[in-house]
C-alpha positions in Angstrom: 99.8 96.0 77.8 96.3 94.9 78.6 93.3 95.2 81.1 95.5 93.4 83.5 96.4 96.0 86.0 93.1 97.9 85.3 91.1 95.0 87.0 90.6 97.0 90.4 92.2 96.2 93.5 92.4 92.3 95.5 91.8 94.2 98.6 93.7 91.0 101.0 96.8 91.5 98.6 96.5 95.6 98.9 96.8 95.0 102.8 99.5 92.6 102.6 101.8 94.9 100.2 100.7 98.0 102.1 101.2 96.4 105.8 102.4 98.9 108.5 106.1 99.7 108.8 108.2 102.3 109.4 109.6 104.2 106.6 112.4 106.7 106.3 111.0 110.2 107.0 112.0 111.7 103.6 109.9 109.6 101.8 107.2 107.6 104.4 103.9 107.6 102.6 101.3 105.4 102.5 101.0 102.7 100.1 104.5 102.3 99.5 106.5 99.2 99.9 110.4 99.0 99.9 112.9 96.8 99.7 114.7 98.0 102.9 111.6 97.8 105.1 111.9 95.2 107.8 108.4 94.0 107.8 108.1 94.6 103.9 105.9 91.8 102.3 108.6 89.3 100.2 107.5 88.7 96.7 107.1 84.9 98.1 104.6 86.4 100.4 102.9 88.3 97.7 102.8 85.1 95.7 101.4 83.0 98.1 99.0 85.9 99.4 97.2 85.6 95.7 97.9 81.6 95.1 95.1 81.6 98.4 92.8 83.5 96.5 93.3 82.0 93.0 94.8 85.2 91.6 98.6 83.8 90.8 100.2 82.9 87.7 98.8 86.3 85.8 95.6 85.0 84.7 96.5 84.3 81.1 96.5 87.6 80.1 99.5 89.9 78.6 101.3 91.9 81.5 100.7 95.6 81.7 104.2 96.7 81.9 106.3 99.6 81.7 109.5 98.9 79.4 112.9 100.4 79.7 113.9 103.2 77.5 114.8 102.9 74.0 119.1 102.6 74.4 119.2 100.9 78.1 118.3 101.9 81.7 117.1 105.3 82.4 117.5 107.5 85.1 117.1 106.7 88.2 114.4 109.7 89.0 111.2 107.8 89.7 108.6 109.9 91.2 107.5 108.6 95.2 103.7 108.0 95.1 102.7 110.9 96.9 104.4 113.5 94.6 102.9 111.5 91.6 99.6 111.7 93.0 99.6 115.3 93.1 101.0 115.5 89.7 98.0 113.6 88.5 95.5 115.3 90.7 96.5 118.7 89.5 96.1 117.9 85.5 93.1 115.5 86.2 91.0 115.5 89.1 88.4 117.6 87.7 87.6 114.4 85.7 87.8 111.9 88.7 89.3 112.3 92.3 92.8 110.3 91.6 93.6 107.3 93.6 97.0 106.6 95.0 96.8 102.7 94.8 99.7 100.8 96.4 103.1 100.6 95.0 105.6 98.1 95.5 109.1 100.0 95.2 111.6 97.2 94.6 115.6 96.8 93.4 116.4 94.8 90.2 116.4 91.2 91.6 113.5 91.5 94.0 111.2 93.3 91.2 112.0 90.4 88.8 111.3 88.1 91.2 108.0 89.6 92.2 107.0 89.4 88.3 108.2 85.8 88.0 105.9 84.7 91.2 103.4 85.8 88.9 104.1 84.8 85.6 106.7 82.3 85.7 104.3 79.4 84.6 103.0 81.2 81.6 104.0 82.3 78.1 104.8 85.6 79.8 107.6 84.5 82.1 110.7 86.7 82.6 113.0 84.6 80.4 110.9 83.7 78.0 108.7 87.6 77.5 110.2 90.2 79.3 114.1 89.3 78.5 113.2 88.4 74.7 111.0 91.5 73.8 111.7 94.2 76.4 115.4 93.6 77.8 114.2 94.9 80.9 111.1 96.8 82.9 110.9 99.8 84.4 107.6 98.4 85.9 104.4 96.6 86.0 100.9 97.1 87.3 98.6 93.8 88.7 95.5 93.4 90.4 96.0 96.9 91.8 99.8 97.0 92.3 102.3 99.3 91.0 105.6 97.3 91.1 108.6 99.8 90.5 111.9 98.8 89.4 114.5 101.4 90.9 117.0 100.3 88.8 115.7 101.9 85.8 112.7 103.8 86.4 112.1 107.0 85.3 109.9 110.2 86.4 107.0 108.5 84.3 107.0 105.1 85.9 105.4 105.7 88.5 102.7 107.9 87.1 101.8 106.0 84.4 100.9 102.9 86.3 98.7 104.7 88.6 96.7 106.4 85.5 96.2 103.0 84.4 94.6 102.2 87.8 92.3 105.4 87.6 90.9 104.6 84.2 87.2 103.9 84.1 86.8 100.2 84.4 85.2 100.2 80.6 88.2 102.1 78.9 90.7 99.4 77.9 87.8 96.9 76.8 86.8 99.6 74.6 89.9 101.2 73.0 92.2 98.3 72.9 95.6 97.9 74.9 97.7 99.8 72.3 95.3 102.5 72.1 95.1 102.3 76.4 98.9 102.6 76.6 99.5 105.7 73.9 96.4 107.5 76.1 97.9 106.7 79.1 101.8 108.0 77.9 100.0 111.2 76.6 98.5 112.0 79.9 101.5 111.2 81.7 103.6 113.3 79.6 100.8 116.0 79.6 100.6 115.6 83.7 104.5 116.0 84.2 105.2 118.7 81.5 102.4 120.6 83.7 104.5 120.2 86.6 107.7 121.4 85.1 109.4 118.0 84.7 111.5 117.6 81.6 113.3 114.9 80.0 110.8 112.3 79.6 111.4 109.6 77.2 108.0 107.9 75.9 108.1 103.9 76.6 105.5 103.0 74.1 106.8 105.9 71.1 104.6 104.2 68.3 101.5 104.0 70.5 102.3 107.2 71.3 103.1 108.9 68.5 99.6 107.4 66.7 97.6 109.3 69.8 99.7 112.6 69.3 98.6 112.8 65.5 95.1 112.1 66.8 95.0 114.8 69.5 96.5 117.3 66.8 93.3 116.3 64.7 90.2 116.5 67.8 91.8 117.4 70.9 92.0 115.3 73.6 88.8 116.4 75.7 87.3 113.6 74.7 89.9 110.8 75.0 89.7 112.4 78.8 86.2 112.0 79.4 85.9 108.5 77.9 89.7 107.4 80.0 88.5 108.8 83.8 84.6 108.8 83.1 83.4 106.3 80.5 81.9 108.1 77.7 82.8 105.8 75.3 80.6 106.9 72.7 80.9 110.2 72.6 84.8 109.6 71.9 83.4 107.2 69.2 81.0 109.9 67.7 84.4 112.7 68.1 86.8 110.5 65.8 84.1 110.0 63.1 83.2 113.6 63.2 86.3 114.9 62.8 89.5 112.5 61.8 89.5 111.1 58.2 88.9 107.4 58.7 86.3 105.6 61.1 86.5 104.3 64.3 86.1 100.9 63.8 88.8 100.9 61.2 91.5 103.2 63.6 90.9 101.1 66.7 91.5 97.6 64.6 95.3 99.2 63.1 95.9 99.8 66.6 95.1 96.2 67.7 97.3 95.1 64.4 100.3 97.5 65.6 99.8 99.0 62.0 100.7 102.5 63.2 101.0 104.1 59.9 97.8 103.3 58.6 96.4 103.8 62.2 97.9 107.6 62.0 96.7 107.9 58.4 93.1 107.5 59.4 93.4 109.7 62.3 94.6 112.7 60.4 
């Protein structure tokens, strides 16, 4: 994944997606768009809004996605926005006040249509990229909006994407997309475990595995300070002081998806 979902809000688009509408009392939360709402902005309306403001077709950047769990569809136990926000605030509120952002909760057909309204004319279209590389998605983020596929989303989907939108603006560019996903997964699991959720399966097992090895050596305080506050140089220094390899080499191996060598440098 990439910086795509972390670029901040297109305010007009967010207003379209968060348009005031009635939601069942059991899950009525601000910023949630459900496919069964009468006044919900359709995927077509989303795309039209983006085209009017020059943000359609994915901006040519690899999508920020949540793949389906290994082995197929996951449990339909995604967290509602307010629940995910509280989980993250409880764990990471001391670093940054967690922002909810906008969540578009869609069934499979509407979710896929929303994705292709953005990426259909690029190399990252559903048929050319998602279907071939992942098979399906639990979610993706674009311009500050988190899209959730209720068909296969799990408890990690919403908090994972919400974390991306709470990362410091310099974070992803500093660490690269592969490390970004691994650390985001690490933070997602940490927050869910603290909230007594169990049975999570990583959607980024290789990246997550490297970060787990890294945290075992240097802890995760420097990671959190960089992730939420932009303390990137402190992270670089901590890695160089505590780990076997050099930061520049570790980042290179992560970018190359050479998980074995990246993990060796982190020890």
